[in-house]
C-alpha positions as CSV (number, residue, x, y, z in Angstrom):
1,M,-108.7,-81.2,64.0
2,D,-108.0,-79.8,67.4
3,L,-110.2,-76.9,68.8
4,P,-109.0,-74.4,71.3
5,A,-108.5,-75.5,74.9
6,E,-111.5,-73.6,76.0
7,S,-115.0,-74.8,75.5
8,L,-117.4,-73.3,73.1
9,F,-119.5,-72.0,75.9
10,D,-116.4,-70.2,77.3
11,R,-115.5,-68.8,73.8
12,L,-119.0,-67.5,73.3
13,R,-119.3,-65.9,76.8
14,R,-115.7,-64.1,76.1
15,T,-115.6,-63.1,72.6
16,G,-118.2,-65.0,70.4
17,T,-116.7,-65.1,66.9
18,R,-119.0,-65.8,64.0
19,A,-117.6,-69.3,63.7
20,D,-118.4,-70.0,67.5
21,W,-121.9,-68.7,67.0
22,D,-122.4,-70.8,63.9
23,R,-121.1,-73.8,65.9
24,F,-123.6,-72.9,68.8
25,V,-126.5,-72.7,66.2
26,D,-125.5,-76.1,64.8
27,L,-125.2,-77.8,68.0
28,Y,-128.2,-76.2,70.0
29,G,-130.4,-75.4,67.1
30,P,-131.9,-78.9,66.9
31,L,-132.7,-78.8,70.7
32,L,-134.3,-75.3,70.2
33,E,-136.4,-76.5,67.4
34,H,-137.6,-79.5,69.5
35,W,-138.7,-77.4,72.1
36,A,-140.3,-74.8,69.8
37,R,-142.3,-77.5,68.0
38,R,-143.6,-78.7,71.4
39,L,-144.7,-75.1,72.2
40,C,-145.9,-73.7,68.8
41,P,-148.7,-75.3,66.9
42,R,-147.4,-73.9,63.5
43,P,-144.0,-74.5,61.9
44,D,-143.7,-71.0,61.0
45,E,-144.2,-69.9,64.7
46,A,-141.8,-72.4,65.9
47,A,-139.1,-71.0,63.5
48,D,-139.9,-67.5,64.6
49,L,-139.5,-68.7,68.3
50,V,-136.1,-70.3,67.6
51,Q,-134.8,-67.1,65.9
52,D,-136.1,-64.8,68.8
53,V,-134.4,-67.2,71.3
54,L,-131.2,-67.1,69.4
55,V,-131.1,-63.5,69.4
56,R,-132.0,-63.2,73.1
57,V,-129.3,-65.7,73.9
58,M,-126.7,-63.8,72.1
59,E,-127.6,-60.7,74.0
60,K,-127.7,-62.4,77.5
61,L,-125.2,-65.3,77.4
62,P,-122.1,-63.0,78.4
63,S,-124.0,-62.2,81.7
64,F,-125.1,-65.8,82.3
65,A,-123.7,-67.2,85.6
66,G,-124.5,-70.7,86.0
67,T,-124.8,-72.2,89.5
68,E,-125.4,-75.7,90.6
69,D,-129.1,-75.2,90.7
70,R,-129.2,-73.2,87.4
71,S,-127.5,-75.0,84.5
72,F,-127.1,-73.7,81.1
73,L,-129.9,-76.0,79.7
74,A,-132.2,-74.8,82.4
75,W,-131.5,-71.3,81.5
76,L,-131.9,-71.9,77.9
77,R,-135.2,-73.7,78.5
78,A,-136.4,-70.7,80.6
79,V,-135.4,-68.1,77.9
80,T,-137.3,-70.2,75.4
81,V,-140.4,-70.4,77.5
82,N,-140.3,-66.7,78.4
83,R,-139.8,-65.7,74.7
84,W,-142.7,-67.9,73.8
85,R,-144.8,-66.1,76.5
86,D,-143.7,-62.8,75.3
87,L,-144.5,-63.6,71.6
88,G,-147.8,-64.9,72.9
89,R,-148.7,-61.7,74.8
90,R,-147.7,-59.8,71.7
91,A,-150.2,-61.7,69.5
92,A,-152.8,-61.4,72.1
93,V,-152.8,-65.2,72.6
94,R,-152.2,-66.3,76.0
95,P,-150.6,-69.6,76.6
96,R,-152.8,-72.2,78.3
97,P,-151.2,-73.6,81.6
98,D,-153.1,-77.0,80.9
99,D,-151.8,-77.3,77.4
100,P,-149.8,-80.6,77.4
101,S,-147.4,-79.3,74.6
102,T,-145.8,-76.7,76.9
103,L,-142.4,-77.2,78.2
104,D,-143.7,-76.0,81.7
105,Q,-145.5,-79.4,82.2
106,A,-142.1,-80.8,82.8
107,T,-141.3,-78.5,85.5
108,T,-144.3,-79.2,87.6
109,N,-143.1,-82.7,88.5
110,D,-139.5,-83.4,89.5
111,S,-139.5,-86.8,88.1
112,L,-140.9,-85.4,84.7
113,A,-138.4,-82.6,84.8
114,A,-135.5,-85.2,85.3
115,V,-136.6,-87.2,82.4
116,A,-137.1,-84.1,80.1
117,A,-133.5,-82.8,81.1
118,E,-132.0,-86.3,80.4
119,D,-133.9,-86.5,77.0
120,D,-132.5,-83.0,76.2
121,R,-129.0,-83.9,77.2
122,A,-129.1,-87.0,75.0
123,L,-130.4,-85.0,72.0
124,L,-127.5,-82.5,72.6
125,V,-125.0,-85.1,73.0
126,R,-126.2,-86.9,69.7
127,R,-125.9,-83.7,67.9
128,A,-122.5,-82.9,69.1
129,L,-121.3,-86.4,68.1
130,Q,-122.9,-85.8,64.5
131,I,-121.0,-82.7,64.2
132,M,-117.7,-84.0,65.6
133,Q,-117.6,-87.1,63.5
134,T,-116.2,-85.4,60.5
135,D,-113.4,-83.8,62.7
136,F,-111.8,-87.3,63.2
137,E,-110.2,-89.9,61.0
138,P,-112.7,-92.7,60.2
139,T,-110.5,-95.3,62.0
140,T,-110.4,-93.0,65.2
141,W,-114.1,-92.5,65.2
142,R,-114.9,-96.2,64.5
143,A,-112.6,-97.2,67.4
144,C,-114.1,-95.0,69.9
145,W,-117.7,-95.8,68.5
146,E,-117.2,-99.5,68.7
147,T,-115.8,-99.5,72.2
148,V,-117.8,-96.9,73.8
149,A,-121.3,-96.9,72.1
150,A,-121.4,-100.6,71.0
151,D,-119.6,-101.7,74.1
152,R,-117.2,-104.0,72.2
153,P,-113.8,-105.1,73.8
154,A,-111.0,-103.0,72.7
155,G,-108.9,-106.1,71.8
156,E,-111.7,-107.1,69.4
157,V,-112.0,-103.7,67.9
158,A,-108.3,-103.4,67.5
159,A,-108.1,-106.7,65.5
160,E,-110.9,-105.7,63.3
161,L,-109.3,-102.4,62.5
162,G,-105.7,-103.7,62.3
163,V,-104.4,-101.5,65.1
164,S,-103.1,-101.9,68.5
165,V,-105.3,-102.0,71.6
166,E,-103.5,-98.8,72.8
167,V,-104.5,-96.9,69.7
168,V,-108.2,-98.0,70.3
169,Y,-108.0,-96.8,73.9
170,A,-106.2,-93.6,72.7
171,A,-109.0,-92.9,70.1
172,G,-111.7,-93.4,72.6
173,Y,-110.0,-90.9,75.0
174,R,-109.5,-88.3,72.2
175,V,-113.1,-88.2,71.2
176,I,-114.6,-88.4,74.6
177,R,-112.2,-85.6,75.8
178,R,-113.2,-83.5,72.7
179,L,-116.9,-84.1,73.5
180,R,-116.4,-83.0,77.1
181,R,-114.5,-79.9,75.9
182,E,-117.1,-79.1,73.3
183,L,-120.0,-79.3,75.7
184,A,-118.2,-78.0,78.8
185,G,-120.3,-75.6,80.8
186,G,-123.2,-75.7,78.4
187,W,-124.9,-79.1,78.8
188,E,-125.3,-79.8,82.5
């Protein structure tokens, strides 16, 4: 299954169909839930925060203008933390800056922020791959997975799958190209 040439991020900023937003929630929802669980002590509060963030993103994404120093993930994290603070103020509960569960801790130290950003990107890539796996034939997916993720030689994978080495390389190219297109603009 081939998707449109433009990325999900571009489609959402331009028109944002229901299917595009469903895909966004499916892709970014686990990351938002991860952040919300770190910020909120109760599961129901975390769920409310995720919903509030999604509404805010739907409102503000068309005007988001990423720059080299302001990636989409950084913006999404800021929206999450700001919505958490707003909800806390509304509930007359002030977030404690020394609370180790807050996302702000990662921003106080550049090396911690870099590690957190890498973890967030890894979570996002894993989720995108889970979603995309059903969009490819099993042989295509396995050829890519074995050569890229398992770091096996293409010739070995080709022999095991009963296809040519060229088919293995083409499968890897198709899956990686699709992953890049799916996450373009939204995961840096």
